[in-house]
N, C-alpha and C positions, 0 to 999 in steps of 0.2 A: 543486500541493499540496505542502506541506512535510511533512517526516518527523514533526514534532510533531502536525500535523493528522491524519495517517494513524494514528499511534499513539493519539491521542485517540479517533478514530472507532472503531478496533478495540476499545478499552477500553469505550467506551459501548455498542458492539454486544454485547459479552460481558455487560455489565450488563443489557441488554435481554433477552437470551436467558435469563440466570439468574433475573432477577426475574419474567419471564413464566412460566417453568416453575414457580417457587415459588408464584406467585399462582394458577396453574391447579391445582396440587396442593392448596393451601389451600382453594380453592373446592370441590374434590371432597370434601375431608375435611369441610368445613362441610355439604355436602349430605348426607353419610352421618350426621353428627352430628344434623342437624335431623330426619332420618327416624327416629332412635332416641331423641331427647331425651325424649319423653313416657314411653317405656319406662324410661329411666334414672330419671326422677322417681318412677315407680311402684315400681321396685326400692328406691329410697332410702326411700320411705314404708314398704315392706314390712319392710325391715331394722330390727330392734328392736321391731317391732309384736308384738301378741299372736299373730297368725298365724305370724309368723316364729318366735316362741318355741315355739309348739305344734309346728311342723315340726321345729325343732331338737331338742326333747325326744323327738319320735317317732324321730328319727334316733339319738339317744343310746340309746334303749330298744331299738334294733334292729327297729323296726316298719316301716321303709321297705325297698323291694326292693333286693337286692344290686347290681343293675346300674344303679341310678338315679344319674345325675350330680347331685351335691349340693354343688358349690362355693359355691352361694349360702348354704348353711348354715354355712360356715366363717366365723368371726367376722372373720378378716383379709381375705378376698377382697373382700367388699362394702365394708368400712371403707376398705381401700386404694383402691378405685375412687372412693369418695366424696372421699377426700383428694386423689387425682389430679385429679378433676373440679374441685374448688374451686381447686386450684393453677392448673389450666389456665384457668379462668374469670378468675382474677386476672391471669394473664399476658396473656390477650386484652384485658382491660380496660386494662392498662398500655400495650399496643401501640396500641390505639385512641387513648388519651389522648396518647401520644407523637406519633402521626400528626397528630392535631388541633392539637397545639402547633406542629408544624413547618410544617404547611400549613393554610391557612384553607379550611374547608368551608362 
């Protein structure tokens, strides 16, 4: 076996290891996302709704318990999540299209 072949095999082996780990991590992330996806859409619907506005106004009026976690009532937290979600979905779409263009499925 030549040195060129040995180096090529080593390089391809590293690609196999790296791609395999990345694909496994992405699959795990997709599993977690799919388990919470319906909750995300419920949150998105809640944000800006009358119920959210009522909860926001109650918080502003000091009617909510002091120890209550209320990040969902900050205008930025949910908006930022929605923005991040849309950017990620567009990124995933581009990745799928790129893959389909490169390889026939």
